[in-house]
All heavy atoms as an XYZ file, in Angstrom:
886
protein
N       0.853     -1.184     -0.003
C      -0.007     -0.003     -0.004
C       0.888      1.240      0.000
O       1.842      1.328      0.756
C      -0.922     -0.003      1.228
C      -1.807      1.194      1.310
S      -3.032      1.144      2.649
C      -2.008      1.154      4.091
N       0.552      2.162     -0.855
C       1.268      3.445     -0.947
C       1.113      4.240      0.346
O       0.115      4.133      1.023
C       0.664      4.207     -2.137
C       1.268      5.549     -2.420
C       0.530      6.171     -3.606
C       0.821      7.639     -3.710
N       0.032      8.297     -4.710
N       2.121      5.030      0.645
C       2.078      5.883      1.829
C       0.950      6.902      1.693
O       0.907      7.661      0.716
C       3.419      6.585      1.993
C       3.490      7.420      3.241
O       2.519      7.574      3.975
N       4.655      7.946      3.514
N       0.057      6.928      2.647
C      -1.097      7.816      2.557
C      -0.759      9.270      2.837
O      -1.564     10.151      2.585
C      -2.188      7.345      3.538
C      -2.802      5.970      3.230
C      -3.923      5.671      4.202
C      -3.286      5.867      1.815
N       0.423      9.549      3.337
C       0.829     10.934      3.579
C       0.994     11.737      2.304
O       0.998     12.950      2.314
C       2.114     10.990      4.413
C       1.870     10.605      5.846
O       0.784     10.807      6.379
N       2.863     10.025      6.484
N       1.145     11.051      1.162
C       1.314     11.755     -0.106
C       0.001     11.943     -0.852
O      -0.019     12.514     -1.950
C       2.317     11.008     -0.990
O       1.816      9.721     -1.297
N      -1.101     11.489     -0.274
C      -2.420     11.611     -0.904
C      -2.829     13.079     -0.980
O      -2.638     13.834     -0.034
C      -3.485     10.846     -0.074
C      -3.169      9.341     -0.066
C      -4.897     11.097     -0.570
C      -3.277      8.660     -1.380
N      -3.407     13.477     -2.132
C      -3.825     14.872     -2.322
C      -5.337     15.045     -2.412
O      -5.842     16.126     -2.149
C      -3.204     15.438     -3.603
C      -1.692     15.376     -3.636
C      -1.087     16.481     -2.820
C       0.404     16.519     -2.974
N       1.146     16.165     -1.820
N      -6.067     13.966     -2.821
C      -7.516     14.102     -2.977
C      -8.206     12.752     -2.805
O      -7.546     11.733     -2.602
C      -7.848     14.733     -4.329
C      -7.302     13.938     -5.491
O      -7.361     12.717     -5.515
N      -6.735     14.636     -6.467
N      -9.527     12.765     -2.914
C     -10.333     11.565     -2.695
C     -10.044     10.475     -3.741
O      -9.945      9.299     -3.406
C     -11.828     11.929     -2.698
C     -12.799     10.805     -2.416
C     -12.550     10.189     -1.043
C     -14.240     11.295     -2.510
N      -9.878     10.865     -4.988
C      -9.606      9.883     -6.049
C      -8.320      9.125     -5.769
O      -8.270      7.899     -5.910
C      -9.522     10.605     -7.415
O     -10.741     11.319     -7.641
C      -9.305      9.628     -8.540
N      -7.291      9.842     -5.364
C      -6.017      9.200     -5.021
C      -6.184      8.264     -3.817
O      -5.628      7.156     -3.811
C      -4.948     10.229     -4.699
C      -4.380     10.923     -5.904
C      -3.259     11.889     -5.533
O      -2.618     11.723     -4.462
O      -3.029     12.821     -6.312
N      -6.924      8.713     -2.821
C      -7.127      7.897     -1.629
C      -7.817      6.587     -1.984
O      -7.363      5.499     -1.620
C      -7.946      8.660     -0.584
C      -8.342      7.885      0.684
C      -7.087      7.484      1.472
C      -9.291      8.698      1.524
N      -8.922      6.665     -2.711
C      -9.675      5.467     -3.061
C      -8.871      4.568     -3.990
O      -8.921      3.340     -3.871
C     -11.023      5.834     -3.690
C     -11.976      6.614     -2.773
C     -13.254      6.966     -3.502
C     -12.276      5.843     -1.501
N      -8.116      5.161     -4.905
C      -7.267      4.378     -5.794
C      -6.191      3.619     -5.027
O      -5.891      2.457     -5.326
N      -5.615      4.267     -4.054
C      -4.566      3.654     -3.226
C      -5.121      2.485     -2.416
O      -4.437      1.478     -2.228
C      -3.938      4.693     -2.290
O      -3.378      5.743     -3.078
C      -2.869      4.093     -1.412
N      -6.346      2.602     -1.969
C      -6.955      1.565     -1.122
C      -7.778      0.557     -1.909
O      -8.452     -0.280     -1.302
C      -7.807      2.236     -0.043
C      -7.052      3.140      0.937
C      -8.009      3.826      1.884
C      -6.002      2.348      1.684
N      -7.730      0.606     -3.233
C      -8.570     -0.254     -4.076
C      -8.339     -1.737     -3.797
O      -9.265     -2.513     -3.781
C      -8.332      0.047     -5.543
C      -9.250     -0.697     -6.444
C      -9.136     -0.238     -7.874
C     -10.174     -0.972     -8.689
N     -10.692     -0.211     -9.770
N      -7.096     -2.134     -3.585
C      -6.791     -3.542     -3.364
C      -6.697     -3.899     -1.883
O      -6.237     -4.990     -1.535
C      -5.489     -3.899     -4.076
C      -5.608     -3.744     -5.573
O      -6.630     -4.079     -6.153
N      -4.575     -3.216     -6.190
N      -7.134     -2.995     -1.031
C      -7.079     -3.209      0.421
C      -8.360     -3.928      0.844
O      -9.418     -3.323      0.926
C      -6.960     -1.852      1.137
C      -6.750     -1.932      2.596
C      -5.379     -2.456      2.978
O      -4.435     -2.363      2.213
N      -5.276     -2.999      4.149
N      -8.260     -5.234      1.113
C      -9.463     -6.014      1.427
C      -9.907     -5.879      2.883
O     -11.046     -6.152      3.209
C      -9.264     -7.472      1.081
O      -8.186     -8.005      1.818
N      -8.974     -5.482      3.761
C      -9.405     -5.276      5.157
C      -9.998     -3.880      5.299
O      -9.578     -2.951      4.604
C      -8.252     -5.490      6.140
C      -7.219     -4.430      6.175
C      -6.163     -4.731      7.234
C      -5.091     -3.671      7.240
N      -4.061     -3.949      8.221
N     -10.992     -3.735      6.152
C     -11.579     -2.401      6.351
C     -10.568     -1.437      6.950
O      -9.763     -1.815      7.790
C     -12.729     -2.652      7.328
C     -12.704     -4.085      7.686
C     -11.609     -4.759      6.990
N     -10.637     -0.187      6.471
C      -9.730      0.862      6.951
C     -10.553      2.050      7.412
O     -11.448      2.508      6.702
C      -8.843      1.374      5.808
C      -7.813      0.411      5.295
S      -6.339      0.387      6.316
C      -5.710      2.024      6.147
N     -10.262      2.530      8.606
C     -10.809      3.801      9.055
C      -9.784      4.867      8.698
O      -8.610      4.734      9.019
C     -11.080      3.807     10.558
C     -12.350      3.117     10.961
C     -12.336      1.922     11.655
C     -13.575      3.680     10.643
C     -13.507      1.296     12.017
C     -14.757      3.061     11.000
C     -14.728      1.870     11.691
N     -10.248      5.895      8.010
C      -9.382      7.006      7.622
C      -9.877      8.247      8.355
O     -11.021      8.665      8.180
C      -9.412      7.260      6.101
C      -9.032      5.997      5.334
C      -8.524      8.440      5.738
C      -7.593      5.541      5.528
N      -9.011      8.824      9.184
C      -9.355     10.021      9.941
C      -8.929     11.227      9.123
O      -7.753     11.374      8.790
C      -8.633      9.999     11.288
C      -9.039     11.125     12.190
O      -9.549     12.151     11.746
N      -8.804     10.943     13.481
N      -9.900     12.062      8.775
C      -9.603     13.311      8.070
C      -9.310     14.355      9.140
O     -10.223     14.917      9.747
C     -10.777     13.735      7.187
C     -11.162     12.717      6.117
C     -12.316     13.232      5.274
C      -9.990     12.343      5.244
N      -8.064     14.561      9.366
C      -7.573     15.345     10.507
C      -7.305     16.778     10.089
O      -6.158     17.195      9.997
C      -6.323     14.668     11.025
S      -5.719     15.308     12.551
N      -8.361     17.529      9.803
C      -8.145     18.914      9.364
C      -7.839     19.847     10.533
O      -7.086     20.787     10.390
C      -9.347     19.423      8.578
O     -10.523     19.343      9.361
N      -8.442     19.586     11.668
C      -8.118     20.341     12.892
C      -7.988     19.343     14.020
O      -8.971     19.025     14.691
C      -9.222     21.347     13.205
C      -9.251     22.539     12.307
C     -10.277     23.509     12.779
N     -11.604     22.862     12.761
C     -12.679     23.358     13.335
N     -12.618     24.474     14.001
N     -13.830     22.720     13.271
N      -6.802     18.849     14.224
C      -6.587     17.848     15.268
C      -6.660     18.518     16.626
O      -6.034     19.524     16.858
C      -5.243     17.164     15.096
S      -5.179     16.155     13.606
N      -7.439     17.943     17.510
C      -7.594     18.483     18.852
C      -8.193     17.439     19.753
O      -8.043     16.243     19.536
N      -8.941     17.879     20.743
C      -9.560     16.953     21.700
C     -10.537     15.998     21.042
O     -10.638     14.842     21.432
C     -10.268     17.724     22.817
C      -9.287     18.382     23.752
O      -8.139     17.980     23.842
N      -9.733     19.433     24.428
N     -11.282     16.481     20.026
C     -12.244     15.613     19.341
C     -11.511     14.415     18.722
O     -11.981     13.290     18.800
C     -12.985     16.365     18.249
C     -13.890     17.460     18.802
O     -14.168     17.422     20.015
O     -14.298     18.319     18.033
N     -10.380     14.678     18.098
C      -9.623     13.604     17.472
C      -9.021     12.674     18.530
O      -8.914     11.482     18.287
C      -8.542     14.150     16.547
C      -9.137     14.552     15.215
O      -9.703     13.725     14.524
N      -9.013     15.807     14.870
N      -8.657     13.196     19.672
C      -8.152     12.353     20.746
C      -9.215     11.345     21.155
O      -8.935     10.149     21.331
C      -7.727     13.189     21.949
C      -7.319     12.358     23.126
C      -6.089     11.729     23.162
C      -8.196     12.176     24.198
C      -5.730     10.949     24.256
C      -7.841     11.414     25.289
C      -6.604     10.787     25.307
N     -10.457     11.791     21.298
C     -11.548     10.883     21.653
C     -11.774      9.814     20.600
O     -11.967      8.648     20.902
C     -12.841     11.675     21.909
C     -12.810     12.620     23.109
C     -14.072     13.477     23.140
C     -12.648     11.841     24.402
N     -11.733     10.238     19.323
C     -11.909      9.269     18.239
C     -10.753      8.275     18.207
O     -10.965      7.085     17.957
C     -12.022      9.975     16.878
C     -13.335     10.716     16.687
S     -14.824      9.712     16.977
C     -14.616      8.423     15.772
N      -9.554      8.741     18.485
C      -8.395      7.835     18.544
C      -8.612      6.769     19.612
O      -8.268      5.592     19.414
C      -7.112      8.607     18.837
C      -6.656      9.464     17.687
O      -7.191      9.310     16.564
O      -5.753     10.288     17.900
N      -9.185      7.148     20.745
C      -9.444      6.209     21.827
C     -10.460      5.162     21.383
O     -10.291      3.979     21.672
C      -9.957      6.941     23.081
C      -8.914      7.817     23.731
C      -7.696      7.049     24.149
O      -6.620      7.207     23.593
N      -7.854      6.194     25.120
N     -11.511      5.597     20.706
C     -12.534      4.669     20.225
C     -11.933      3.691     19.225
O     -12.157      2.483     19.302
C     -13.735      5.438     19.604
C     -14.678      4.503     18.886
C     -14.470      6.225     20.687
N     -11.120      4.204     18.302
C     -10.488      3.332     17.309
C      -9.523      2.355     17.979
O      -9.452      1.184     17.608
C      -9.752      4.179     16.233
C     -10.741      5.022     15.425
C      -8.932      3.287     15.314
C     -11.727      4.242     14.589
N      -8.796      2.827     18.981
C      -7.894      1.931     19.735
C      -8.658      0.776     20.355
O      -8.208     -0.370     20.355
C      -7.144      2.702     20.816
O      -6.215      3.567     20.259
N      -9.831      1.081     20.901
C     -10.682      0.035     21.480
C     -11.099     -0.982     20.414
O     -11.070     -2.190     20.646
C     -11.945      0.615     22.117
C     -11.645      1.437     23.355
O     -10.567      1.336     23.939
N     -12.563      2.291     23.745
N     -11.472     -0.489     19.241
C     -11.873     -1.373     18.160
C     -10.697     -2.221     17.682
O     -10.859     -3.416     17.417
C     -12.421     -0.578     16.974
C     -13.809      0.011     17.124
C     -14.166      0.866     15.927
C     -14.848     -1.084     17.300
N      -9.532     -1.608     17.573
C      -8.362     -2.365     17.110
C      -7.973     -3.436     18.126
O      -7.477     -4.494     17.735
C      -7.195     -1.427     16.846
C      -7.369     -0.671     15.537
C      -6.181      0.201     15.196
O      -5.709      0.954     16.042
N      -5.733      0.124     13.962
N      -8.234     -3.199     19.391
C      -7.960     -4.229     20.397
C      -8.863     -5.442     20.153
O      -8.435     -6.587     20.324
C      -8.185     -3.667     21.799
N     -10.104     -5.194     19.713
C     -11.038     -6.289     19.437
C     -10.794     -6.957     18.087
O     -10.856     -8.170     17.960
C     -12.480     -5.774     19.475
C     -12.911     -5.349     20.864
O     -12.288     -5.786     21.847
O     -13.876     -4.567     20.970
N     -10.494     -6.156     17.056
C     -10.382     -6.662     15.686
C      -8.953     -6.987     15.276
O      -8.730     -7.712     14.312
C     -10.977     -5.668     14.692
C     -12.480     -5.641     14.711
C     -13.186     -4.854     15.611
C     -13.222     -6.401     13.815
C     -14.559     -4.835     15.636
C     -14.603     -6.385     13.825
C     -15.260     -5.601     14.739
O     -16.643     -5.588     14.758
N      -7.974     -6.425     15.962
C      -6.574     -6.709     15.663
C      -6.171     -6.256     14.269
O      -6.561     -5.179     13.798
N      -5.395     -7.073     13.586
C      -4.844     -6.734     12.284
C      -5.885     -6.735     11.177
O      -5.606     -6.361     10.038
C      -3.711     -7.689     11.918
C      -2.511     -7.515     12.812
C      -1.378     -8.387     12.378
C      -0.188     -8.160     13.305
N       0.965     -8.927     12.909
N      -7.113     -7.163     11.502
C      -8.176     -7.165     10.486
C      -8.751     -5.788     10.254
O      -9.599     -5.608      9.423
C      -9.305     -8.120     10.921
C      -8.901     -9.568     10.985
C     -10.084    -10.437     11.297
C     -10.102    -10.701     12.784
N     -11.236    -11.498     13.220
N      -8.267     -4.784     11.004
C      -8.793     -3.427     10.914
C      -7.633     -2.436     10.808
O      -6.744     -2.448     11.647
C      -9.630     -3.119     12.150
C     -10.231     -1.725     12.267
C     -11.230     -1.494     11.141
C     -10.900     -1.548     13.611
N      -7.665     -1.613      9.772
C      -6.638     -0.607      9.594
C      -7.118      0.775     10.038
O      -8.320      1.044     10.085
N      -6.162      1.627     10.358
C      -6.473      2.994     10.772
C      -5.330      3.900     10.335
O      -4.177      3.610     10.588
C      -6.650      3.078     12.273
C      -6.899      4.465     12.802
C      -7.986      5.205     12.390
C      -6.018      5.053     13.702
C      -8.215      6.499     12.869
C      -6.239      6.334     14.200
C      -7.346      7.044     13.762
N      -5.688      4.976      9.653
C      -4.699      5.971      9.201
C      -5.264      7.365      9.375
O      -6.480      7.564      9.254
C      -4.366      5.778      7.707
C      -3.631      4.519      7.386
C      -2.167      4.542      7.815
O      -1.585      5.635      7.895
O      -1.628      3.452      8.048
N      -4.372      8.301      9.630
C      -4.760      9.724      9.679
C      -4.149     10.397      8.467
O      -2.975     10.182      8.168
C      -4.207     10.389     10.936
C      -4.911     10.009     12.180
C      -4.355     10.819     13.344
C      -5.076     10.469     14.606
N      -4.647     11.295     15.728
N      -4.953     11.179      7.780
C      -4.433     11.947      6.657
C      -3.975     13.313      7.134
O      -4.518     13.872      8.074
C      -5.503     12.121      5.591
C      -5.894     10.877      4.797
C      -6.853     11.256      3.676
C      -4.707     10.150      4.229
N      -2.966     13.857      6.463
C      -2.508     15.222      6.804
C      -3.634     16.241      6.591
O      -4.573     16.008      5.839
C      -1.361     15.472      5.833
C      -1.004     14.139      5.262
C      -2.198     13.265      5.388
N      -3.503     17.374      7.253
C      -4.575     18.366      7.252
C      -4.894     18.914      5.858
O      -6.069     19.141      5.540
C      -4.266     19.513      8.215
O      -3.080     20.144      7.862
N      -3.894     19.110      5.006
C      -4.168     19.644      3.652
C      -5.055     18.698      2.862
O      -6.071     19.105      2.300
C      -2.858     19.851      2.905
C      -2.558     21.309      2.623
C      -1.248     21.445      1.866
O      -1.112     20.859      0.778
O      -0.378     22.134      2.401
N      -4.670     17.422      2.799
C      -5.455     16.438      2.071
C      -6.826     16.260      2.725
O      -7.836     16.097      2.022
C      -4.713     15.113      2.031
N      -6.866     16.293      4.034
C      -8.140     16.137      4.742
C      -9.123     17.241      4.356
O     -10.303     16.976      4.120
C      -7.907     16.169      6.252
O      -7.149     15.065      6.655
N      -8.647     18.473      4.294
C      -9.522     19.602      3.913
C     -10.052     19.428      2.489
O     -11.233     19.644      2.224
C      -8.775     20.934      4.018
C      -8.811     21.522      5.423
C     -10.198     21.730      5.958
O     -11.098     22.219      5.235
O     -10.425     21.414      7.137
N      -9.183     18.996      1.568
C      -9.599     18.801      0.171
C     -10.668     17.722      0.096
O     -11.706     17.886     -0.561
C      -8.385     18.452     -0.719
C      -8.826     17.973     -2.099
C      -7.433     19.620     -0.826
N     -10.453     16.603      0.759
C     -11.396     15.479      0.731
C     -12.703     15.858      1.384
O     -13.780     15.537      0.872
C     -10.767     14.216      1.359
C      -9.602     13.745      0.474
C     -11.804     13.120      1.540
C      -8.763     12.644      1.094
N     -12.643     16.581      2.492
C     -13.889     17.039      3.131
C     -14.670     17.946      2.199
O     -15.889     17.853      2.125
C     -13.575     17.737      4.456
C     -13.250     16.785      5.578
C     -12.838     17.497      6.844
C     -13.895     18.427      7.316
N     -13.572     19.135      8.543
N     -14.004     18.805      1.467
C     -14.704     19.664      0.505
C     -15.299     18.833     -0.616
O     -16.424     19.084     -1.043
C     -13.733     20.711     -0.065
C     -13.381     21.794      0.931
C     -12.331     22.754      0.413
O     -11.905     22.679     -0.733
N     -11.893     23.661      1.290
N     -14.561     17.828     -1.101
C     -15.080     16.961     -2.159
C     -16.329     16.215     -1.706
O     -17.265     16.006     -2.475
C     -14.009     15.963     -2.617
C     -12.875     16.593     -3.376
C     -11.799     15.591     -3.735
O     -11.298     14.891     -2.825
O     -11.458     15.505     -4.930
N     -16.349     15.802     -0.437
C     -17.497     15.084      0.109
C     -18.562     16.002      0.682
O     -19.606     15.533      1.133
C     -17.020     14.116      1.208
C     -16.121     12.960      0.746
C     -15.568     12.226      1.958
C     -16.901     12.024     -0.163
N     -18.289     17.317      0.680
C     -19.205     18.326      1.213
C     -19.534     18.071      2.678
O     -20.696     18.049      3.079
C     -20.450     18.418      0.356
C     -20.164     18.949     -1.022
S     -21.617     19.196     -2.024
C     -21.802     17.600     -2.791
N     -18.500     17.873      3.471
C     -18.649     17.629      4.909
C     -17.967     18.771      5.648
O     -16.835     19.131      5.344
C     -17.977     16.297      5.326
C     -18.635     15.126      4.599
C     -18.030     16.110      6.828
C     -17.917     13.820      4.807
N     -18.666     19.331      6.634
C     -18.082     20.439      7.376
C     -17.766     20.079      8.832
O     -17.110     20.834      9.521
C     -19.016     21.653      7.342
O     -20.253     21.314      7.922
N     -18.243     18.931      9.296
C     -18.036     18.540     10.694
C     -16.584     18.132     10.949
O     -15.845     17.810     10.036
C     -18.953     17.370     11.056
C     -20.397     17.743     11.180
C     -21.184     16.582     11.710
C     -22.598     17.027     11.986
N     -23.360     16.014     12.679
N     -16.225     18.125     12.222
C     -14.946     17.595     12.695
C     -15.211     16.730     13.889
O     -16.084     17.059     14.668
C     -13.993     18.735     13.068
C     -13.194     19.228     11.891
O     -12.707     18.452     11.094
N     -13.111     20.542     11.772
N     -14.525     15.684     14.118
C     -13.671     15.010     13.162
C     -14.489     14.242     12.151
O     -15.695     14.041     12.337
C     -12.863     14.057     14.043
C     -13.752     13.762     15.215
C     -14.543     15.034     15.414
N     -13.853     13.790     11.090
C     -14.514     12.972     10.062
C     -13.756     11.655      9.962
O     -12.521     11.639      9.909
C     -14.540     13.681      8.702
C     -15.074     12.755      7.621
C     -15.359     14.942      8.770
N     -14.507     10.580      9.946
C     -13.933      9.245      9.860
C     -14.587      8.539      8.683
O     -15.813      8.485      8.589
C     -14.237      8.505     11.167
C     -13.403      7.309     11.537
C     -11.925      7.683     11.668
C     -13.895      6.735     12.860
N     -13.776      8.037      7.772
C     -14.275      7.282      6.616
C     -13.982      5.797      6.842
O     -12.885      5.455      7.296
C     -13.578      7.721      5.325
C     -13.619      9.179      4.941
C     -12.803      9.410      3.681
C     -15.050      9.642      4.751
N     -14.938      4.948      6.514
C     -14.703      3.514      6.537
C     -14.617      3.080      5.072
O     -15.561      3.246      4.307
C     -15.843      2.789      7.251
C     -15.779      1.245      7.248
C     -14.477      0.771      7.878
C     -16.966      0.669      7.983
N     -13.446      2.593      4.689
C     -13.182      2.260      3.294
C     -12.756      0.797      3.211
O     -11.962      0.319      4.013
C     -12.070      3.157      2.693
C     -12.514      4.617      2.761
C     -11.733      2.744      1.276
C     -11.472      5.608      2.297
N     -13.298      0.110      2.215
C     -12.903     -1.280      1.931
C     -12.882     -1.477      0.430
O     -13.826     -1.056     -0.262
C     -13.884     -2.249      2.592
C     -13.450     -3.709      2.429
C     -14.343     -4.637      3.186
C     -13.839     -6.056      3.010
N     -14.722     -7.033      3.625
N     -11.819     -2.053     -0.080
C     -11.658     -2.285     -1.526
C     -11.820     -1.011     -2.338
O     -12.401     -1.020     -3.432
C     -12.625     -3.361     -2.020
C     -12.364     -4.714     -1.409
O     -11.207     -5.065     -1.136
N     -13.397     -5.460     -1.119
N     -11.348      0.102     -1.819
C     -11.406      1.355     -2.557
C     -12.780      2.000     -2.615
O     -12.995      2.925     -3.379
N     -13.703      1.531     -1.803
C     -15.064      2.101     -1.752
C     -15.351      2.639     -0.362
O     -15.044      1.971      0.632
C     -16.114      1.044     -2.089
C     -16.104      0.568     -3.512
C     -17.211     -0.462     -3.748
O     -18.287     -0.357     -3.125
O     -16.971     -1.386     -4.536
N     -15.969      3.809     -0.322
C     -16.395      4.347      0.970
C     -17.646      3.593      1.392
O     -18.659      3.617      0.691
C     -16.699      5.852      0.871
C     -15.431      6.631      0.494
C     -17.250      6.371      2.193
C     -15.653      8.108      0.246
N     -17.543      2.921      2.516
C     -18.682      2.140      3.024
C     -19.496      2.908      4.055
O     -20.672      2.628      4.242
C     -18.183      0.822      3.634
C     -17.465     -0.076      2.652
C     -18.398     -0.535      1.564
C     -17.750     -1.539      0.660
N     -18.673     -2.107     -0.323
N     -18.854      3.862      4.733
C     -19.554      4.681      5.732
C     -18.758      5.956      5.977
O     -17.541      5.975      5.840
C     -19.727      3.913      7.040
N     -19.489      7.029      6.314
C     -18.890      8.304      6.651
C     -19.445      8.715      8.006
O     -20.663      8.721      8.211
C     -19.220      9.387      5.609
C     -18.642     10.737      6.001
C     -18.749      8.984      4.225
N     -18.552      9.055      8.926
C     -18.958      9.471     10.268
C     -18.442     10.882     10.502
O     -17.256     11.143     10.338
C     -18.372      8.538     11.333
C     -18.760      7.101     11.143
C     -17.937      6.223     10.460
C     -19.967      6.644     11.619
C     -18.293      4.903     10.294
C     -20.348      5.325     11.441
C     -19.510      4.455     10.776
N     -19.332     11.781     10.875
C     -18.959     13.167     11.160
C     -19.220     13.492     12.604
O     -20.284     13.128     13.137
N     -18.295     14.168     13.254
C     -18.446     14.513     14.658
C     -18.026     13.345     15.537
O     -17.470     12.355     15.066
N     -18.288     13.483     16.806
C     -17.944     12.404     17.741
C     -18.934     11.265     17.517
O     -20.143     11.466     17.523
C     -18.011     12.904     19.204
C     -17.037     14.043     19.412
C     -17.736     11.774     20.182
C     -15.592     13.680     19.240
N     -18.405     10.067     17.367
C     -19.230      8.897     17.059
C     -19.035      7.862     18.153
O     -17.908      7.584     18.572
C     -18.827      8.279     15.701
C     -19.675      7.081     15.369
C     -18.929      9.315     14.589
N     -20.147      7.267     18.587
C     -20.077      6.239     19.619
C     -19.444      4.974     19.042
O     -19.613      4.645     17.858
C     -21.483      5.933     20.125
N     -18.739      4.251     19.874
C     -18.055      3.046     19.437
C     -19.022      2.027     18.849
O     -18.711      1.371     17.852
C     -17.292      2.418     20.612
C     -16.496      1.187     20.233
C     -15.614      0.699     21.348
O     -15.193      1.470     22.191
N     -15.332     -0.599     21.358
N     -20.210      1.898     19.423
C     -21.149      0.888     18.912
C     -21.567      1.171     17.478
O     -21.850      0.264     16.707
C     -22.367      0.754     19.841
C     -23.428      1.819     19.685
C     -24.484      1.644     18.794
C     -23.380      2.998     20.429
C     -25.454      2.614     18.659
C     -24.343      3.971     20.289
C     -25.383      3.771     19.385
O     -26.345      4.751     19.249
N     -21.588      2.456     17.063
C     -21.945      2.780     15.683
C     -20.851      2.332     14.714
O     -21.147      1.843     13.629
C     -22.209      4.269     15.516
C     -23.494      4.716     16.173
C     -23.861      6.116     15.797
C     -25.195      6.454     16.439
N     -25.763      7.661     15.900
N     -19.613      2.462     15.131
C     -18.507      1.984     14.304
C     -18.544      0.463     14.230
O     -18.303     -0.128     13.159
C     -17.169      2.464     14.842
C     -16.984      3.993     14.928
C     -15.618      4.325     15.500
C     -17.176      4.651     13.577
N     -18.850     -0.179     15.349
C     -18.960     -1.633     15.371
C     -20.082     -2.128     14.462
O     -19.940     -3.109     13.744
C     -19.182     -2.154     16.792
C     -17.972     -1.985     17.669
C     -18.229     -2.270     19.140
O     -19.403     -2.222     19.560
O     -17.252     -2.511     19.857
N     -21.215     -1.392     14.459
C     -22.332     -1.758     13.564
C     -21.913     -1.659     12.110
O     -22.252     -2.521     11.301
C     -23.534     -0.848     13.821
C     -24.292     -1.161     15.072
C     -25.427     -0.176     15.310
O     -25.435      0.951     14.807
N     -26.404     -0.571     16.115
N     -21.175     -0.610     11.761
C     -20.720     -0.462     10.383
C     -19.803     -1.605      9.984
O     -19.887     -2.135      8.849
C     -20.003      0.892     10.210
N     -18.937     -2.032     10.888
C     -18.045     -3.168     10.597
C     -18.841     -4.459     10.451
O     -18.547     -5.278      9.569
C     -16.985     -3.314     11.693
C     -15.917     -2.224     11.720
C     -15.075     -2.323     12.987
C     -15.044     -2.281     10.472
N     -19.849     -4.643     11.298
C     -20.699     -5.829     11.190
C     -21.445     -5.827      9.860
O     -21.581     -6.869      9.221
C     -21.691     -5.888     12.357
C     -21.044     -6.265     13.661
C     -21.999     -6.171     14.847
O     -23.229     -6.125     14.645
O     -21.495     -6.109     15.982
N     -21.924     -4.664      9.425
C     -22.601     -4.567      8.126
C     -21.677     -4.935      6.977
O     -22.108     -5.528      5.999
C     -23.173     -3.156      7.909
C     -24.368     -2.890      8.797
O     -25.007     -3.802      9.307
N     -24.655     -1.623      9.033
N     -20.388     -4.607      7.107
C     -19.418     -5.010      6.087
C     -19.323     -6.522      6.006
O     -19.256     -7.090      4.922
C     -18.018     -4.456      6.403
C     -17.727     -3.033      6.021
C     -16.275     -2.702      6.374
C     -17.954     -2.774      4.554
N     -19.303     -7.175      7.169
C     -19.236     -8.626      7.165
C     -20.481     -9.238      6.580
O     -20.400    -10.246      5.887
C     -19.014     -9.140      8.609
C     -17.627     -8.812      9.114
O     -16.700     -8.639      8.348
N     -17.492     -8.716     10.426
N     -21.639     -8.636      6.805
C     -22.875     -9.155      6.204
C     -22.852     -9.015      4.701
O     -23.292     -9.915      3.987
C     -24.095     -8.401      6.778
C     -24.431     -8.657      8.241
C     -25.587     -7.761      8.687
C     -24.770    -10.110      8.490
N     -22.299     -7.902      4.194
C     -22.186     -7.699      2.735
C     -21.342     -8.804      2.099
O     -21.628     -9.234      1.001
C     -21.504     -6.360      2.430
C     -22.382     -5.165      2.583
C     -21.616     -3.882      2.276
O     -20.558     -3.926      1.625
O     -22.107     -2.803      2.690
N     -20.316     -9.241      2.800
C     -19.396    -10.261      2.270
C     -20.142    -11.566      1.993
O     -19.814    -12.267      1.038
C     -18.258    -10.502      3.274
O     -17.635     -9.261      3.553
C     -17.241    -11.453      2.729
N     -21.126    -11.881      2.807
C     -21.791    -13.174      2.697
C     -23.076    -13.114      1.875
O     -23.768    -14.099      1.729
C     -22.091    -13.730      4.095
C     -20.840    -13.955      4.889
C     -20.536    -13.171      5.981
C     -19.935    -14.934      4.520
C     -19.383    -13.354      6.705
C     -18.772    -15.141      5.236
C     -18.497    -14.359      6.338
N     -23.409    -11.958      1.343
C     -24.655    -11.861      0.553
C     -24.368    -11.943     -0.912
O     -23.342    -11.684     -1.395
C     -25.404    -10.573      0.868
C     -25.940    -10.589      2.258
C     -26.678     -9.297      2.612
O     -26.681     -8.329      1.866
N     -27.300     -9.284      3.762
């Protein structure tokens, strides 16, 4: 997988993750602060449960701003759930852990349908 720090826009991000079969949470870190600290804690909890089956990356602020504009999202923080180069879910603002778990469970259901 290409280094995500060099990503400039949404097309590049999705193209880079096209062959990534494990789910990835991508944090659009345009203004990193306390909100992102809380989201990091939630993701850490999920990674403890899912282990290597779950990826997590933070994008630099410049790329994050561009992608947020492309997706027309103004909230902070923003978390994208991407699998096989497709956005499966978008979370804006502080999100409860159970909602992220539900999105991951829905991904597993899609696999078997």
